[in-house]
PDB file of the backbone (N, CA, C, O) and the ligand in Angstrom, with CONECT records:
HET     ZN  A 101       1
ATOM      1  N   MET A   1      48.350  42.151 -63.127  1.00  0.00           N
ATOM      2  CA  MET A   1      48.109  41.021 -62.256  1.00  0.00           C
ATOM      3  C   MET A   1      46.620  40.986 -61.882  1.00  0.00           C
ATOM      4  O   MET A   1      45.984  42.019 -61.672  1.00  0.00           O
ATOM      5  N   THR A   2      46.100  39.779 -61.810  1.00  0.00           N
ATOM      6  CA  THR A   2      44.696  39.610 -61.397  1.00  0.00           C
ATOM      7  C   THR A   2      44.659  38.819 -60.113  1.00  0.00           C
ATOM      8  O   THR A   2      45.243  37.738 -60.032  1.00  0.00           O
ATOM      9  N   ALA A   3      43.996  39.329 -59.132  1.00  0.00           N
ATOM     10  CA  ALA A   3      43.930  38.651 -57.813  1.00  0.00           C
ATOM     11  C   ALA A   3      42.981  37.467 -57.873  1.00  0.00           C
ATOM     12  O   ALA A   3      42.027  37.447 -58.651  1.00  0.00           O
ATOM     13  N   THR A   4      43.256  36.516 -57.062  1.00  0.00           N
ATOM     14  CA  THR A   4      42.386  35.403 -56.921  1.00  0.00           C
ATOM     15  C   THR A   4      41.436  35.687 -55.727  1.00  0.00           C
ATOM     16  O   THR A   4      41.907  36.039 -54.645  1.00  0.00           O
ATOM     17  N   THR A   5      40.161  35.545 -55.908  1.00  0.00           N
ATOM     18  CA  THR A   5      39.197  35.749 -54.820  1.00  0.00           C
ATOM     19  C   THR A   5      38.873  34.382 -54.234  1.00  0.00           C
ATOM     20  O   THR A   5      38.462  33.462 -54.942  1.00  0.00           O
ATOM     21  N   VAL A   6      39.069  34.273 -52.915  1.00  0.00           N
ATOM     22  CA  VAL A   6      38.793  33.008 -52.261  1.00  0.00           C
ATOM     23  C   VAL A   6      37.728  33.209 -51.173  1.00  0.00           C
ATOM     24  O   VAL A   6      37.513  34.314 -50.675  1.00  0.00           O
ATOM     25  N   GLN A   7      37.094  32.130 -50.840  1.00  0.00           N
ATOM     26  CA  GLN A   7      36.064  32.201 -49.795  1.00  0.00           C
ATOM     27  C   GLN A   7      36.253  31.038 -48.807  1.00  0.00           C
ATOM     28  O   GLN A   7      35.279  30.564 -48.221  1.00  0.00           O
ATOM     29  N   GLN A   8      37.499  30.576 -48.619  1.00  0.00           N
ATOM     30  CA  GLN A   8      37.753  29.503 -47.682  1.00  0.00           C
ATOM     31  C   GLN A   8      38.087  30.085 -46.318  1.00  0.00           C
ATOM     32  O   GLN A   8      37.244  30.778 -45.748  1.00  0.00           O
ATOM     33  N   GLU A   9      39.212  29.855 -45.790  1.00  0.00           N
ATOM     34  CA  GLU A   9      39.673  30.080 -44.426  1.00  0.00           C
ATOM     35  C   GLU A   9      39.145  31.359 -43.764  1.00  0.00           C
ATOM     36  O   GLU A   9      38.438  31.270 -42.759  1.00  0.00           O
ATOM     37  N   ARG A  10      39.449  32.482 -44.267  1.00  0.00           N
ATOM     38  CA  ARG A  10      38.950  33.783 -43.772  1.00  0.00           C
ATOM     39  C   ARG A  10      39.178  33.973 -42.297  1.00  0.00           C
ATOM     40  O   ARG A  10      38.272  34.386 -41.574  1.00  0.00           O
ATOM     41  N   THR A  11      40.375  33.677 -41.840  1.00  0.00           N
ATOM     42  CA  THR A  11      40.706  33.803 -40.412  1.00  0.00           C
ATOM     43  C   THR A  11      40.778  35.265 -39.989  1.00  0.00           C
ATOM     44  O   THR A  11      40.893  35.563 -38.800  1.00  0.00           O
ATOM     45  N   PHE A  12      40.710  36.167 -40.945  1.00  0.00           N
ATOM     46  CA  PHE A  12      40.757  37.612 -40.626  1.00  0.00           C
ATOM     47  C   PHE A  12      39.419  38.108 -40.128  1.00  0.00           C
ATOM     48  O   PHE A  12      39.326  39.242 -39.658  1.00  0.00           O
ATOM     49  N   LEU A  13      38.376  37.294 -40.215  1.00  0.00           N
ATOM     50  CA  LEU A  13      37.048  37.780 -39.853  1.00  0.00           C
ATOM     51  C   LEU A  13      36.796  37.743 -38.358  1.00  0.00           C
ATOM     52  O   LEU A  13      36.088  36.874 -37.848  1.00  0.00           O
ATOM     53  N   THR A  14      37.389  38.703 -37.670  1.00  0.00           N
ATOM     54  CA  THR A  14      37.127  38.869 -36.234  1.00  0.00           C
ATOM     55  C   THR A  14      36.768  40.327 -35.994  1.00  0.00           C
ATOM     56  O   THR A  14      37.000  41.182 -36.849  1.00  0.00           O
ATOM     57  N   HIS A  15      36.213  40.598 -34.852  1.00  0.00           N
ATOM     58  CA  HIS A  15      35.861  41.968 -34.485  1.00  0.00           C
ATOM     59  C   HIS A  15      37.116  42.861 -34.446  1.00  0.00           C
ATOM     60  O   HIS A  15      37.025  44.071 -34.655  1.00  0.00           O
ATOM     61  N   ALA A  16      38.261  42.271 -34.184  1.00  0.00           N
ATOM     62  CA  ALA A  16      39.494  43.067 -34.060  1.00  0.00           C
ATOM     63  C   ALA A  16      39.964  43.626 -35.386  1.00  0.00           C
ATOM     64  O   ALA A  16      40.706  44.609 -35.398  1.00  0.00           O
ATOM     65  N   ASN A  17      39.566  43.044 -36.495  1.00  0.00           N
ATOM     66  CA  ASN A  17      40.021  43.509 -37.783  1.00  0.00           C
ATOM     67  C   ASN A  17      39.009  44.508 -38.349  1.00  0.00           C
ATOM     68  O   ASN A  17      37.838  44.184 -38.543  1.00  0.00           O
ATOM     69  N   ARG A  18      39.490  45.738 -38.612  1.00  0.00           N
ATOM     70  CA  ARG A  18      38.585  46.827 -38.961  1.00  0.00           C
ATOM     71  C   ARG A  18      38.886  47.321 -40.375  1.00  0.00           C
ATOM     72  O   ARG A  18      39.988  47.136 -40.890  1.00  0.00           O
ATOM     73  N   CYS A  19      37.894  47.947 -40.985  1.00  0.00           N
ATOM     74  CA  CYS A  19      38.018  48.528 -42.307  1.00  0.00           C
ATOM     75  C   CYS A  19      39.063  49.651 -42.252  1.00  0.00           C
ATOM     76  O   CYS A  19      39.005  50.504 -41.367  1.00  0.00           O
ATOM     77  N   ASP A  20      40.006  49.656 -43.181  1.00  0.00           N
ATOM     78  CA  ASP A  20      41.040  50.683 -43.229  1.00  0.00           C
ATOM     79  C   ASP A  20      40.494  52.031 -43.679  1.00  0.00           C
ATOM     80  O   ASP A  20      41.190  53.039 -43.558  1.00  0.00           O
ATOM     81  N   THR A  21      39.290  52.077 -44.185  1.00  0.00           N
ATOM     82  CA  THR A  21      38.678  53.343 -44.616  1.00  0.00           C
ATOM     83  C   THR A  21      37.789  53.955 -43.544  1.00  0.00           C
ATOM     84  O   THR A  21      37.892  55.152 -43.279  1.00  0.00           O
ATOM     85  N   CYS A  22      36.911  53.161 -42.916  1.00  0.00           N
ATOM     86  CA  CYS A  22      35.930  53.734 -42.012  1.00  0.00           C
ATOM     87  C   CYS A  22      35.988  53.174 -40.576  1.00  0.00           C
ATOM     88  O   CYS A  22      35.378  53.748 -39.674  1.00  0.00           O
ATOM     89  N   GLY A  23      36.698  52.082 -40.356  1.00  0.00           N
ATOM     90  CA  GLY A  23      36.793  51.522 -39.033  1.00  0.00           C
ATOM     91  C   GLY A  23      35.724  50.514 -38.677  1.00  0.00           C
ATOM     92  O   GLY A  23      35.746  49.994 -37.561  1.00  0.00           O
ATOM     93  N   ALA A  24      34.781  50.203 -39.568  1.00  0.00           N
ATOM     94  CA  ALA A  24      33.793  49.166 -39.324  1.00  0.00           C
ATOM     95  C   ALA A  24      34.453  47.774 -39.377  1.00  0.00           C
ATOM     96  O   ALA A  24      35.592  47.644 -39.826  1.00  0.00           O
ATOM     97  N   GLN A  25      33.749  46.761 -38.929  1.00  0.00           N
ATOM     98  CA  GLN A  25      34.312  45.424 -38.974  1.00  0.00           C
ATOM     99  C   GLN A  25      34.637  45.025 -40.418  1.00  0.00           C
ATOM    100  O   GLN A  25      33.833  45.204 -41.333  1.00  0.00           O
ATOM    101  N   ALA A  26      35.878  44.465 -40.590  1.00  0.00           N
ATOM    102  CA  ALA A  26      36.327  44.074 -41.925  1.00  0.00           C
ATOM    103  C   ALA A  26      35.730  42.750 -42.355  1.00  0.00           C
ATOM    104  O   ALA A  26      35.641  41.806 -41.570  1.00  0.00           O
ATOM    105  N   PHE A  27      35.319  42.694 -43.621  1.00  0.00           N
ATOM    106  CA  PHE A  27      34.814  41.460 -44.203  1.00  0.00           C
ATOM    107  C   PHE A  27      35.560  41.114 -45.497  1.00  0.00           C
ATOM    108  O   PHE A  27      35.352  40.046 -46.073  1.00  0.00           O
ATOM    109  N   ILE A  28      36.434  42.032 -45.950  1.00  0.00           N
ATOM    110  CA  ILE A  28      37.233  41.777 -47.165  1.00  0.00           C
ATOM    111  C   ILE A  28      38.662  42.140 -46.840  1.00  0.00           C
ATOM    112  O   ILE A  28      38.940  43.214 -46.305  1.00  0.00           O
ATOM    113  N   ARG A  29      39.576  41.224 -47.173  1.00  0.00           N
ATOM    114  CA  ARG A  29      41.007  41.434 -46.974  1.00  0.00           C
ATOM    115  C   ARG A  29      41.707  41.334 -48.300  1.00  0.00           C
ATOM    116  O   ARG A  29      41.489  40.373 -49.038  1.00  0.00           O
ATOM    117  N   ALA A  30      42.543  42.296 -48.626  1.00  0.00           N
ATOM    118  CA  ALA A  30      43.312  42.273 -49.866  1.00  0.00           C
ATOM    119  C   ALA A  30      44.788  42.209 -49.503  1.00  0.00           C
ATOM    120  O   ALA A  30      45.293  43.066 -48.778  1.00  0.00           O
ATOM    121  N   LEU A  31      45.476  41.198 -50.005  1.00  0.00           N
ATOM    122  CA  LEU A  31      46.881  40.975 -49.722  1.00  0.00           C
ATOM    123  C   LEU A  31      47.722  41.473 -50.873  1.00  0.00           C
ATOM    124  O   LEU A  31      47.511  41.093 -52.025  1.00  0.00           O
ATOM    125  N   PHE A  32      48.687  42.334 -50.552  1.00  0.00           N
ATOM    126  CA  PHE A  32      49.610  42.911 -51.540  1.00  0.00           C
ATOM    127  C   PHE A  32      51.025  42.417 -51.241  1.00  0.00           C
ATOM    128  O   PHE A  32      51.289  41.820 -50.197  1.00  0.00           O
ATOM    129  N   VAL A  33      51.929  42.685 -52.192  1.00  0.00           N
ATOM    130  CA  VAL A  33      53.339  42.292 -51.984  1.00  0.00           C
ATOM    131  C   VAL A  33      53.898  42.892 -50.687  1.00  0.00           C
ATOM    132  O   VAL A  33      54.638  42.229 -49.961  1.00  0.00           O
ATOM    133  N   ASN A  34      53.544  44.138 -50.406  1.00  0.00           N
ATOM    134  CA  ASN A  34      54.120  44.828 -49.252  1.00  0.00           C
ATOM    135  C   ASN A  34      53.164  45.054 -48.099  1.00  0.00           C
ATOM    136  O   ASN A  34      53.387  45.934 -47.268  1.00  0.00           O
ATOM    137  N   GLY A  35      52.106  44.272 -48.040  1.00  0.00           N
ATOM    138  CA  GLY A  35      51.174  44.413 -46.914  1.00  0.00           C
ATOM    139  C   GLY A  35      49.746  44.016 -47.247  1.00  0.00           C
ATOM    140  O   GLY A  35      49.491  43.344 -48.246  1.00  0.00           O
ATOM    141  N   GLU A  36      48.836  44.431 -46.413  1.00  0.00           N
ATOM    142  CA  GLU A  36      47.444  44.094 -46.664  1.00  0.00           C
ATOM    143  C   GLU A  36      46.532  45.244 -46.292  1.00  0.00           C
ATOM    144  O   GLU A  36      46.890  46.097 -45.480  1.00  0.00           O
ATOM    145  N   LEU A  37      45.361  45.263 -46.887  1.00  0.00           N
ATOM    146  CA  LEU A  37      44.304  46.216 -46.550  1.00  0.00           C
ATOM    147  C   LEU A  37      43.053  45.427 -46.222  1.00  0.00           C
ATOM    148  O   LEU A  37      42.811  44.355 -46.777  1.00  0.00           O
ATOM    149  N   MET A  38      42.247  45.983 -45.296  1.00  0.00           N
ATOM    150  CA  MET A  38      40.994  45.359 -44.949  1.00  0.00           C
ATOM    151  C   MET A  38      39.869  46.385 -45.140  1.00  0.00           C
ATOM    152  O   MET A  38      40.033  47.583 -44.908  1.00  0.00           O
ATOM    153  N   PHE A  39      38.725  45.854 -45.572  1.00  0.00           N
ATOM    154  CA  PHE A  39      37.598  46.714 -45.841  1.00  0.00           C
ATOM    155  C   PHE A  39      36.289  46.115 -45.307  1.00  0.00           C
ATOM    156  O   PHE A  39      36.133  44.896 -45.241  1.00  0.00           O
ATOM    157  N   CYS A  40      35.370  46.980 -44.935  1.00  0.00           N
ATOM    158  CA  CYS A  40      34.018  46.543 -44.606  1.00  0.00           C
ATOM    159  C   CYS A  40      33.350  46.150 -45.919  1.00  0.00           C
ATOM    160  O   CYS A  40      33.921  46.331 -46.995  1.00  0.00           O
ATOM    161  N   GLY A  41      32.138  45.610 -45.824  1.00  0.00           N
ATOM    162  CA  GLY A  41      31.433  45.217 -47.038  1.00  0.00           C
ATOM    163  C   GLY A  41      31.225  46.377 -48.001  1.00  0.00           C
ATOM    164  O   GLY A  41      31.403  46.235 -49.211  1.00  0.00           O
ATOM    165  N   HIS A  42      30.841  47.541 -47.443  1.00  0.00           N
ATOM    166  CA  HIS A  42      30.587  48.707 -48.276  1.00  0.00           C
ATOM    167  C   HIS A  42      31.817  49.163 -49.047  1.00  0.00           C
ATOM    168  O   HIS A  42      31.777  49.297 -50.270  1.00  0.00           O
ATOM    169  N   HIS A  43      32.910  49.403 -48.328  1.00  0.00           N
ATOM    170  CA  HIS A  43      34.111  49.887 -48.992  1.00  0.00           C
ATOM    171  C   HIS A  43      34.771  48.801 -49.842  1.00  0.00           C
ATOM    172  O   HIS A  43      35.404  49.097 -50.855  1.00  0.00           O
ATOM    173  N   GLY A  44      34.620  47.549 -49.423  1.00  0.00           N
ATOM    174  CA  GLY A  44      35.174  46.434 -50.222  1.00  0.00           C
ATOM    175  C   GLY A  44      34.488  46.380 -51.583  1.00  0.00           C
ATOM    176  O   GLY A  44      35.139  46.159 -52.604  1.00  0.00           O
ATOM    177  N   ARG A  45      33.195  46.578 -51.592  1.00  0.00           N
ATOM    178  CA  ARG A  45      32.463  46.545 -52.883  1.00  0.00           C
ATOM    179  C   ARG A  45      32.867  47.721 -53.742  1.00  0.00           C
ATOM    180  O   ARG A  45      32.998  47.574 -54.957  1.00  0.00           O
ATOM    181  N   LEU A  46      33.070  48.901 -53.141  1.00  0.00           N
ATOM    182  CA  LEU A  46      33.514  50.057 -53.912  1.00  0.00           C
ATOM    183  C   LEU A  46      34.879  49.845 -54.557  1.00  0.00           C
ATOM    184  O   LEU A  46      35.185  50.398 -55.614  1.00  0.00           O
ATOM    185  N   MET A  47      35.705  49.011 -53.876  1.00  0.00           N
ATOM    186  CA  MET A  47      37.086  48.806 -54.330  1.00  0.00           C
ATOM    187  C   MET A  47      37.263  47.447 -55.047  1.00  0.00           C
ATOM    188  O   MET A  47      38.398  47.041 -55.298  1.00  0.00           O
ATOM    189  N   THR A  48      36.211  46.768 -55.367  1.00  0.00           N
ATOM    190  CA  THR A  48      36.334  45.412 -55.925  1.00  0.00           C
ATOM    191  C   THR A  48      37.221  45.378 -57.150  1.00  0.00           C
ATOM    192  O   THR A  48      38.142  44.563 -57.210  1.00  0.00           O
ATOM    193  N   ILE A  49      36.980  46.228 -58.121  1.00  0.00           N
ATOM    194  CA  ILE A  49      37.749  46.159 -59.358  1.00  0.00           C
ATOM    195  C   ILE A  49      39.219  46.549 -59.175  1.00  0.00           C
ATOM    196  O   ILE A  49      40.095  45.834 -59.663  1.00  0.00           O
ATOM    197  N   PRO A  50      39.525  47.676 -58.479  1.00  0.00           N
ATOM    198  CA  PRO A  50      40.949  47.965 -58.255  1.00  0.00           C
ATOM    199  C   PRO A  50      41.660  46.894 -57.454  1.00  0.00           C
ATOM    200  O   PRO A  50      42.809  46.563 -57.745  1.00  0.00           O
ATOM    201  N   LEU A  51      40.986  46.342 -56.437  1.00  0.00           N
ATOM    202  CA  LEU A  51      41.628  45.301 -55.637  1.00  0.00           C
ATOM    203  C   LEU A  51      41.929  44.078 -56.455  1.00  0.00           C
ATOM    204  O   LEU A  51      43.012  43.506 -56.326  1.00  0.00           O
ATOM    205  N   GLN A  52      41.002  43.652 -57.301  1.00  0.00           N
ATOM    206  CA  GLN A  52      41.215  42.447 -58.073  1.00  0.00           C
ATOM    207  C   GLN A  52      42.267  42.666 -59.145  1.00  0.00           C
ATOM    208  O   GLN A  52      42.864  41.706 -59.634  1.00  0.00           O
ATOM    209  N   GLN A  53      42.500  43.910 -59.515  1.00  0.00           N
ATOM    210  CA  GLN A  53      43.539  44.180 -60.503  1.00  0.00           C
ATOM    211  C   GLN A  53      44.935  44.268 -59.887  1.00  0.00           C
ATOM    212  O   GLN A  53      45.928  43.969 -60.550  1.00  0.00           O
ATOM    213  N   GLN A  54      45.011  44.687 -58.590  1.00  0.00           N
ATOM    214  CA  GLN A  54      46.301  44.994 -58.004  1.00  0.00           C
ATOM    215  C   GLN A  54      46.717  44.071 -56.868  1.00  0.00           C
ATOM    216  O   GLN A  54      47.911  43.944 -56.597  1.00  0.00           O
ATOM    217  N   ALA A  55      45.784  43.432 -56.204  1.00  0.00           N
ATOM    218  CA  ALA A  55      46.130  42.576 -55.047  1.00  0.00           C
ATOM    219  C   ALA A  55      46.575  41.231 -55.502  1.00  0.00           C
ATOM    220  O   ALA A  55      46.219  40.779 -56.590  1.00  0.00           O
ATOM    221  N   ILE A  56      47.374  40.570 -54.657  1.00  0.00           N
ATOM    222  CA  ILE A  56      47.774  39.176 -54.912  1.00  0.00           C
ATOM    223  C   ILE A  56      46.605  38.273 -54.606  1.00  0.00           C
ATOM    224  O   ILE A  56      46.353  37.305 -55.323  1.00  0.00           O
ATOM    225  N   LEU A  57      45.886  38.589 -53.534  1.00  0.00           N
ATOM    226  CA  LEU A  57      44.807  37.741 -53.051  1.00  0.00           C
ATOM    227  C   LEU A  57      43.709  38.612 -52.469  1.00  0.00           C
ATOM    228  O   LEU A  57      44.010  39.558 -51.741  1.00  0.00           O
ATOM    229  N   VAL A  58      42.487  38.335 -52.752  1.00  0.00           N
ATOM    230  CA  VAL A  58      41.365  39.027 -52.118  1.00  0.00           C
ATOM    231  C   VAL A  58      40.472  37.978 -51.421  1.00  0.00           C
ATOM    232  O   VAL A  58      39.938  37.065 -52.050  1.00  0.00           O
ATOM    233  N   GLU A  59      40.340  38.152 -50.111  1.00  0.00           N
ATOM    234  CA  GLU A  59      39.504  37.233 -49.362  1.00  0.00           C
ATOM    235  C   GLU A  59      38.179  37.954 -49.110  1.00  0.00           C
ATOM    236  O   GLU A  59      38.176  39.063 -48.574  1.00  0.00           O
ATOM    237  N   ASP A  60      37.087  37.359 -49.478  1.00  0.00           N
ATOM    238  CA  ASP A  60      35.768  37.966 -49.362  1.00  0.00           C
ATOM    239  C   ASP A  60      34.928  37.202 -48.376  1.00  0.00           C
ATOM    240  O   ASP A  60      34.604  36.037 -48.606  1.00  0.00           O
ATOM    241  N   GLY A  61      34.576  37.825 -47.301  1.00  0.00           N
ATOM    242  CA  GLY A  61      33.730  37.212 -46.315  1.00  0.00           C
ATOM    243  C   GLY A  61      32.387  37.902 -46.178  1.00  0.00           C
ATOM    244  O   GLY A  61      31.711  37.751 -45.160  1.00  0.00           O
ATOM    245  N   THR A  62      31.999  38.651 -47.184  1.00  0.00           N
ATOM    246  CA  THR A  62      30.753  39.414 -47.099  1.00  0.00           C
ATOM    247  C   THR A  62      29.525  38.524 -47.039  1.00  0.00           C
ATOM    248  O   THR A  62      28.454  38.973 -46.632  1.00  0.00           O
ATOM    249  N   ASP A  63      29.667  37.264 -47.440  1.00  0.00           N
ATOM    250  CA  ASP A  63      28.494  36.355 -47.343  1.00  0.00           C
ATOM    251  C   ASP A  63      28.176  36.061 -45.888  1.00  0.00           C
ATOM    252  O   ASP A  63      27.099  35.543 -45.594  1.00  0.00           O
ATOM    253  N   LEU A  64      29.091  36.379 -44.956  1.00  0.00           N
ATOM    254  CA  LEU A  64      28.865  36.090 -43.544  1.00  0.00           C
ATOM    255  C   LEU A  64      28.247  37.289 -42.809  1.00  0.00           C
ATOM    256  O   LEU A  64      27.934  37.177 -41.623  1.00  0.00           O
ATOM    257  N   ILE A  65      28.070  38.404 -43.468  1.00  0.00           N
ATOM    258  CA  ILE A  65      27.472  39.571 -42.824  1.00  0.00           C
ATOM    259  C   ILE A  65      26.059  39.227 -42.413  1.00  0.00           C
ATOM    260  O   ILE A  65      25.295  38.664 -43.197  1.00  0.00           O
ATOM    261  N   ASN A  66      25.704  39.572 -41.162  1.00  0.00           N
ATOM    262  CA  ASN A  66      24.380  39.270 -40.603  1.00  0.00           C
ATOM    263  C   ASN A  66      24.078  37.804 -40.489  1.00  0.00           C
ATOM    264  O   ASN A  66      22.919  37.395 -40.555  1.00  0.00           O
ATOM    265  N   THR A  67      25.133  36.990 -40.314  1.00  0.00           N
ATOM    266  CA  THR A  67      24.971  35.558 -40.068  1.00  0.00           C
ATOM    267  C   THR A  67      25.425  35.293 -38.642  1.00  0.00           C
ATOM    268  O   THR A  67      26.619  35.098 -38.412  1.00  0.00           O
ATOM    269  N   PRO A  68      24.501  35.280 -37.665  1.00  0.00           N
ATOM    270  CA  PRO A  68      24.894  35.240 -36.279  1.00  0.00           C
ATOM    271  C   PRO A  68      25.618  33.949 -35.829  1.00  0.00           C
ATOM    272  O   PRO A  68      26.293  33.962 -34.799  1.00  0.00           O
ATOM    273  N   SER A  69      25.494  32.869 -36.560  1.00  0.00           N
ATOM    274  CA  SER A  69      26.097  31.610 -36.115  1.00  0.00           C
ATOM    275  C   SER A  69      27.522  31.438 -36.595  1.00  0.00           C
ATOM    276  O   SER A  69      28.095  30.365 -36.405  1.00  0.00           O
ATOM    277  N   THR A  70      28.123  32.453 -37.212  1.00  0.00           N
ATOM    278  CA  THR A  70      29.469  32.341 -37.709  1.00  0.00           C
ATOM    279  C   THR A  70      30.470  33.057 -36.826  1.00  0.00           C
ATOM    280  O   THR A  70      30.097  33.814 -35.930  1.00  0.00           O
ATOM    281  N   ASN A  71      31.743  32.814 -37.085  1.00  0.00           N
ATOM    282  CA  ASN A  71      32.820  33.459 -36.379  1.00  0.00           C
ATOM    283  C   ASN A  71      32.798  34.972 -36.560  1.00  0.00           C
ATOM    284  O   ASN A  71      33.307  35.708 -35.715  1.00  0.00           O
ATOM    285  N   ALA A  72      32.213  35.432 -37.654  1.00  0.00           N
ATOM    286  CA  ALA A  72      32.245  36.860 -37.976  1.00  0.00           C
ATOM    287  C   ALA A  72      31.495  37.679 -36.928  1.00  0.00           C
ATOM    288  O   ALA A  72      31.819  38.851 -36.735  1.00  0.00           O
ATOM    289  N   ASN A  73      30.532  37.118 -36.266  1.00  0.00           N
ATOM    290  CA  ASN A  73      29.722  37.863 -35.283  1.00  0.00           C
ATOM    291  C   ASN A  73      29.838  37.382 -33.858  1.00  0.00           C
ATOM    292  O   ASN A  73      28.991  37.682 -33.017  1.00  0.00           O
ATOM    293  N   SER A  74      30.891  36.634 -33.591  1.00  0.00           N
ATOM    294  CA  SER A  74      31.065  36.164 -32.210  1.00  0.00           C
ATOM    295  C   SER A  74      32.495  36.412 -31.781  1.00  0.00           C
ATOM    296  O   SER A  74      33.389  36.553 -32.615  1.00  0.00           O
ATOM    297  N   ASP A  75      32.704  36.464 -30.507  1.00  0.00           N
ATOM    298  CA  ASP A  75      34.044  36.665 -29.979  1.00  0.00           C
ATOM    299  C   ASP A  75      34.501  35.485 -29.202  1.00  0.00           C
ATOM    300  O   ASP A  75      35.617  35.483 -28.682  1.00  0.00           O
TER     301      ASP A  75
HETATM  302 ZN    ZN A 101      34.530  50.768 -44.521  1.00  0.00          ZN2+
END
C-alpha cells in the first residue's frame, strides 16, 4: 500500500499534538488502519519512506515550521 501525502486541512497541527518519538510539536501525522502516529519534522523525515509504504494517509505540515502567522505556532 502506498500512502497519499496531503497538505490541506492539517487540523492536527496544534501544540497539544506531540511527536510520538521525542515529544516535540508534531508536524507530520500518519494514519493507519488501527490508529495514528505523529512526528516532529525531524523524526517525520527519518520515517518518510516507511510511513508512505505502510500508512493509509500521511499529512505533512512541515512547511509551516517557523511560520509565526499560522495555526502551527499559535494557541
Ligand atoms: Zn520527534
